[in-house]
BAKOLPA-600318 format. One line per 5 residues: their letters; for each residue x, y, z of N, C-alpha, C. Coordinates in steps of 0.1 Angstrom, whole numbers. Layout:
<nodes>
a	X,Y,Z,X,Y,Z,X,Y,Z ~ ...
</nodes>
This chain:
<nodes>
mvrhi	1151,702,1029,1137,699,1030,1129,707,1019 ~ 1119,702,1014,1110,708,1004,1103,720,1010 ~ 1102,731,1002,1094,743,1006,1079,740,1003 ~ 1070,744,1011,1056,743,1009,1050,756,1007 ~ 1044,758,995,1038,771,991,1023,769,991
ylcen	1016,777,999,1001,776,1000,995,787,992 ~ 988,784,982,982,794,973,968,797,977 ~ 965,809,979,951,813,985,946,825,977 ~ 933,828,979,926,839,973,930,852,980 ~ 929,863,973,933,876,977,922,882,986
saegi	921,877,999,912,882,1009,918,878,1022 ~ 913,885,1033,917,882,1046,913,867,1049 ~ 901,863,1045,897,850,1048,906,840,1041 ~ 910,843,1028,918,834,1021,932,832,1027 ~ 938,843,1031,951,843,1037,951,836,1050
fsaiy	941,839,1059,940,832,1072,937,817,1070 ~ 929,813,1060,927,799,1057,940,792,1053 ~ 949,799,1045,962,793,1042,971,791,1054 ~ 970,801,1063,978,800,1075,974,788,1083 ~ 960,787,1084,955,775,1092,960,762,1086
rayee	959,761,1073,963,748,1067,978,746,1068 ~ 986,756,1067,1000,754,1069,1003,750,1083 ~ 997,755,1093,999,751,1106,994,737,1109 ~ 983,734,1103,977,721,1105,985,710,1099 ~ 992,712,1088,1001,702,1082,1014,700,1089
gyphe	1018,709,1097,1028,707,1107,1043,708,1102 ~ 1045,714,1090,1058,715,1085,1065,727,1092 ~ 1078,727,1094,1085,738,1101,1082,751,1094 ~ 1080,762,1102,1076,775,1097,1086,780,1086 ~ 1098,777,1087,1108,783,1078,1106,777,1064
ynevv	1099,766,1062,1096,759,1050,1083,762,1044 ~ 1075,771,1050,1061,774,1046,1061,788,1040 ~ 1052,790,1030,1050,803,1024,1036,804,1020 ~ 1029,815,1023,1016,818,1019,1016,828,1007 ~ 1010,825,996,1011,833,984,997,835,978
idteg	994,847,974,981,850,967,982,843,953 ~ 972,835,950,972,827,938,968,836,926 ~ 978,837,917,976,846,905,979,837,893 ~ 972,840,882,975,833,869,988,838,864 ~ 995,829,857,1008,833,851,1019,833,861
rnmel	1017,828,873,1027,827,883,1038,817,879 ~ 1051,821,880,1062,812,878,1063,802,889 ~ 1064,790,885,1065,779,895,1080,778,898 ~ 1083,774,910,1097,772,915,1100,757,916 ~ 1112,754,914,1117,740,916,1118,737,930
fceyh	1117,724,933,1118,719,947,1108,725,957 ~ 1096,727,952,1086,732,961,1073,724,959 ~ 1066,723,969,1053,715,968,1042,726,970 ~ 1033,727,960,1022,737,960,1009,731,965 ~ 1003,739,973,990,735,979,980,746,976
tvvtn	969,742,969,959,752,966,949,752,978 ~ 947,763,984,938,764,996,925,769,993 ~ 914,762,996,901,767,995,897,775,1007 ~ 892,787,1005,889,796,1016,878,789,1025 ~ 881,789,1038,872,783,1048,870,793,1059
fehav	858,799,1060,855,809,1069,858,805,1084 ~ 854,793,1087,856,788,1101,871,788,1105 ~ 880,783,1095,894,783,1098,899,797,1099 ~ 895,806,1090,899,820,1091,896,827,1104 ~ 884,824,1109,880,830,1122,889,825,1133
kvart	892,812,1133,901,806,1143,915,813,1143 ~ 920,815,1131,933,821,1130,932,836,1135 ~ 922,843,1131,920,857,1136,919,857,1151 ~ 911,849,1157,909,849,1171,922,845,1178 ~ 930,836,1173,943,832,1179,952,844,1178
irrki	953,851,1168,961,863,1167,957,873,1178 ~ 944,875,1179,939,885,1189,943,880,1203 ~ 941,867,1206,943,862,1219,958,860,1223 ~ 966,855,1214,980,851,1217,990,862,1214 ~ 987,871,1205,996,882,1202,990,894,1208
seeay	980,901,1201,974,912,1207,963,917,1198 ~ 954,925,1204,943,931,1196,950,941,1186 ~ 960,948,1190,967,958,1181,973,951,1169 ~ 979,939,1172,985,932,1161,974,928,1150 ~ 963,923,1155,952,919,1146,947,931,1138
dfihr	945,943,1145,941,955,1138,951,959,1128 ~ 963,958,1131,974,962,1121,973,953,1109 ~ 972,940,1111,972,930,1100,959,933,1092 ~ 948,935,1098,936,938,1090,937,951,1083 ~ 942,962,1089,944,974,1082,953,973,1070
cgcyl	963,965,1071,972,963,1059,965,955,1048 ~ 956,946,1052,950,938,1042,936,943,1037 ~ 931,954,1043,917,957,1040,916,965,1027 ~ 927,970,1021,926,977,1009,928,967,997 ~ 918,960,994,918,950,983,911,956,971
pvcag	915,951,959,908,956,947,893,952,948 ~ 884,961,945,870,958,945,865,958,930 ~ 858,947,927,853,946,913,863,949,902 ~ 874,941,903,885,943,893,890,957,891 ~ 892,964,903,898,977,902,888,988,902
rtsdg	875,985,904,865,996,905,860,997,919 ~ 860,1009,924,854,1012,937,839,1014,936 ~ 832,1015,947,818,1016,946,813,1029,939 ~ 822,1039,938,818,1051,931,821,1050,916 ~ 827,1039,912,829,1036,898,842,1042,892
kggye	850,1049,901,862,1055,896,874,1046,894 ~ 874,1035,901,885,1026,900,895,1028,912 ~ 903,1019,914,913,1020,925,910,1011,936 ~ 912,1015,949,910,1007,960,901,1014,971 ~ 894,1006,978,886,1011,990,887,1002,1001
pshsp	885,1006,1013,885,997,1024,873,987,1023 ~ 877,974,1025,866,964,1024,865,957,1037 ~ 855,959,1045,853,952,1057,847,939,1054 ~ 855,929,1055,851,915,1052,842,910,1062 ~ 835,899,1059,826,893,1069,835,888,1081
lyadl	847,884,1079,856,880,1090,858,891,1099 ~ 861,903,1094,863,915,1102,851,918,1110 ~ 839,918,1103,827,922,1110,824,911,1121 ~ 826,899,1118,823,888,1128,832,890,1141 ~ 844,894,1139,853,895,1150,851,909,1158
icd	847,919,1151,845,932,1157,832,931,1166 ~ 823,923,1162,810,922,1169,810,912,1181 ~ 822,907,1184,823,897,1195,819,903,1209
</nodes>
């Protein structure tokens, strides 16, 4: 069977949108892969690529499902792992460069439930 690769933006919302789309299309999990879309990426043979547009509503649904069906701790762990994203092409708010925690609108929306 063909592998399906879902290309998404480098954000929690982008990743969760790709997860939503992969689930929605219904291919077996072992044939799905979510990948951050980067320029210069080597394409693989025998794969079907899907570019995913970030959809906040879909991302919230995935996040709420993780919280409800797995656990609050699992969601917190996933978000902590993904919250250190590059800010302004490697610049933090203090201008020194590097990474800083970024509380996305998705995170804020779910924390305030």
